N, C-alpha and C positions, 0 to 999 in steps of 0.2 A: 529633472526630477531626482532628488537625492534618494538613495537607497537606505532603508532603515536597517541598521546593523542587527544581525541575529543575536538573540539572547542566549548567553551561555551561563548556566547555573554555577554558582561557586563550587569549588572543589569540596568534597565531603571531608570535613575535618573531624576525625575521631568517630567515623561511622555515620549512618544515615540518621537524619533528624537530630543531630547533636549527640547521639548516643555514643558512649565510649566503645572503642574497638576491643577485640580480645587482647591485643597487645597492651592497651592502656589498662585493662583490668588486671593483667598479669603484673604490671608495674606497681599496682596497688597492693599486691600480695608478694612482697619480697621474701617472705618466709617460706613460700610454697616450694621453690626448688629444694631448699634444705630439707623440708618435710618429706618430699617425695624421695629424696636420696636416703633419708633415715628409714623410711618405710621399706624401701627396696633392700637396704642392708639388713634390716630386721627380718624381712621375709626370706632373704637368701640364707641367713644364719640359722633360722628355725624351719627351713623347708622340710628337713626330715621329720621334725616333730609334727608339723602341720599335716604331712602326708600320713603319718601314723594316726593322728586324730581323725582324718578324713576316712580312714578305714573303719574306725570305731563308729563314726556317724553313719556309714553305709551299712554296717552289719548289726548294730545295736539299735533296736527301735526306740529305746529310752532316750537316745541322743541324736536322733535324725534331724533335729532342729539345728545342729551344729553348723550345717552348710550355710545357714542364714545369719550366723552371728557376726561375721566380719562385715558383710554388706550393711547390716543394721547398725553396727558400731560406726561405720563410715557416715551413715545418715545422721546419727546422733552427733558426731563431731561437726558435721557441716551445719546442722541446726544450731548447735551451741555457739559456733563462731558467727553465724548469721545473726543470731539474736544479740550477741555481745560482740560487736566489731572489734577486731584485734589489730592493734598497731604494733608492728614488729620492731623491736629494738635489739641491738646486739646484747645477748644475755651475758651477765657476769657470772658464768658458771664456776663454782668453786671446785676445789679438788675433791670435796666430799662426794659430789655427784659422780665423778669418774671413778672414785673408789667404790661407791655403791654399785655402779655398773660392772666394774671388774669383779666385785664380790658375787654378783648374780651369775656371771659367766663361770666363775670358779665353782659355785654351787651346782650349776648345770653340769659341768664336767664331772664333778664328784657323783652326782646322781646318775649320770650315764654309766660311770664305771661300776656303781653298785647295783645297777639294774632297777633303779627307782624311777620308772618312766613317768609316773604322775608328777613327782617333784620336778623332774626335768622339764616336762611340758608346762608346769605352772610358773617356772621362771620367766616365761614369755611375758607375763603381765607386768611385773616390776621392771623388767628390762625395757619394755615399751615406755613405761612412765619415766624412766631415767633418760631415755633418748628424747622424749618430748620436752623434758625439763632442760636438757642440754641445748636443744634447738631454740626454745622460746622462753625459757625461764618460768617463773611462777605464773606469769600472766597467761601463757599458753596452757600450762598444766591445769590451771583453775578452770579452763574451758574444756579441756580434753579428758579430765578424769572420769566423767560418767561413761564416755565411750571406751576408755581403757578398762574400767571396772566391768563393763558389760562383757568383755572378752572372757570372763570367768565361765560363762555358759558354753564356751568351747570345750571345757574340760569335763570328762566324766567324773562321777563321784568316786572318791577313793574307795577301794574294795571293802575296807572295814566299815565305813559309813554306809556303803551300799547294802551290806549284809544286815546292819542294824536297822536300816530304814525299810527294806523291802518286806521283811516278815511282818512287822506290825501293820504296815499298809495292807498286806494281804489279809490279815485277820480282820481288820476293820472293814475291808471291802466285803468279806464273806458275811460277817454279822449284820452289817447294815443292809446288804442286799436281801438277805433272808427276811429281815424285818419288813422291808418294803414289799417284797413278794407276798408275804402273809397279809399285809394290809390290802393289797390289790386282789386277794382272793385265791392265791395259789397255795397249795399244801406242800410245804418244804420242810425238810429237817436237815440242819447242818451237821456234818461229821468232819471236824477238822476244817480243811479248806475245800471240802467237797460238799456240794448242795444236792441232796436227794430230793428230786422233784417228782411229784405224782402227776401223771398225765393220763388222758383217755386210752393211751396205748400201753400203759403200764409204767412202772417207775423208770425214771431217767436220772442220770448223774451229770451234774454240771460242775466241772472242776474249775475253781478259781486259781489258775496257775500263777507262777511267779511273774509271768509276762503280763498278767491282768491285775497286778496289784495296784495300779495307778501311778507307779513311779514315772513311767514315760509321760503320762499326762501332766504330772506335777512338774517335771523338769521343763517340758515344752511350754506349759502355761506360765511357769515362773519367768522364763525368758520373755514370753509375749507380754506379760503384765509389766515387767520391768521396763521394757522398751516403751510401752504405752505411757507409764507415769513419767518417763523422762521426756518424751516427745510432746505429750499433750499438756498444755498449761493447766495446772490445778494447784491448790494450796498444799502445803507440806503435810498437814494432817490427813488430807484426802489421799495423798500418795501413800502414806503409811497404811491407811485402812485398806486400800486396794491391794497393796503388796501382801498384807497379812491375810487377805481373803483368798490368796492363790491356793493354799492348802485345802481349805474346806470346799472350794469350788472344784478342785481336782478330784476330791473324794466323792462329791455328789455326782460329777459327770461319770466317774468310773462306776459308781453304783447304778446309775441309770443305764449304763451299757450292760451290766450284768443282769439287771432286772429285765431289760428288753430282750436279751438273749434267752432268759428263762421263759418268757412268754412265747418266744419263737419255738423253743423246744416243746412247749405245751401245745401250740397250734399247728406246727408243721410236721410233716412226715418225711422221713428220709434223712440219712446222715449228711448228704451233700447240702441239702437245704438248710440244715441247722448250722453247718460250718459257714455257709455264706451269710447267714443271719448274724453270726458272731462277727464276721469281718465287716459287714455293713454297720453294725452297732459301733464297732471300733472307729469307723470313718466319721461317724456322727459325733464322736466325743468332743473333738476340738471345736466344731461350730457351736455345740451346746455350751461349752465352757466360755467361749468368747461372747456368746449371747448373754450368759449370766454376768460376765464382767461388765458388759455394756449396760445391762439392766441395773447393776449395782451403782455404776457411775451416775446413771440417770436419776436413780432414787436419791442418792446423796446430793446431787445438784438440785433436786426438787425440794428436799427437806431443808437444805442449808444453801441459801442463795448467797454466794460469796460476794457478788457485786453489791447487793443490798446490805450485807453485813459490814463491808468496808465503808459504804456511804454513811451508814448509821454511826459507825465509829468516828468517822471524820466530822459528822455534824454534831456529835455529842459535845457539850461544853467541856472546856479543859479542866475546870475544877471538879466536875462530876467524874471525868475519866480518872483524875488523880485520886479521888475519894474511893472509886471502885477498885483501883489498883492497890491502895493501901488496905482495903478491907479484904 
């Protein structure tokens, strides 16, 4: 009686079930080693600047979102390349690219010698763009520029702009909060940036300090909204509307915080309770702002169905479309 030979499955070629192995995937990304080397060199060269920025993110509540900027930029870059597959070719980099890169480094050295820390830190962004262009040419830069531009949220506002923006935001927050408090039944009288609040325990003063001017909410929300409009597919007009809405949403969220704090001053007794209410209202600002952004996107999608609009435009007769364009 002959013995039936044992069955041996064929050797796995390129991973289980025909899936490519990690090595095969790396072969499809010949630009990746150069990109990693370029990122490592850029990180090494700007390590002191990044450490200085990290100190600002850790100590300034207006810029605490800075820790998330680089990871979000990496996600944006990955999504852009995944949506538009990139075939790497040897870039024909001209001498102008290297001259621009050298100019950025000279500008950085000049800013360092003059104590212009903001300018020195800001050279990181065009330097990164030059390195990306040198590694992959215009094809790679066209995919990477949103991620590179998002790095601007790493930087604090220049001191001059910070002073110009903070005071008007503080005044708007005070006036708007007083108006809403009066609508909700509180007796308040503004005096500069101090809100005099009448409570059952006597008059109380609620100061709208510089830290409560809404700037921290504005910067964090602007970074969040920018990442949202880059990562979430939507028409260009809708991206612009959502971006422009960051300022009013930040102001509304900040005024909601001040109004909530005012009611806590009216209802609660004890300084500790009022301080905690102020902190709790601050923690709720970002969820409220994100909820308003999501509500705005939902309303825009409900009012203007992009898929139906595109289908209607495609089904419209060519002559009618030409007539409407000419009119």
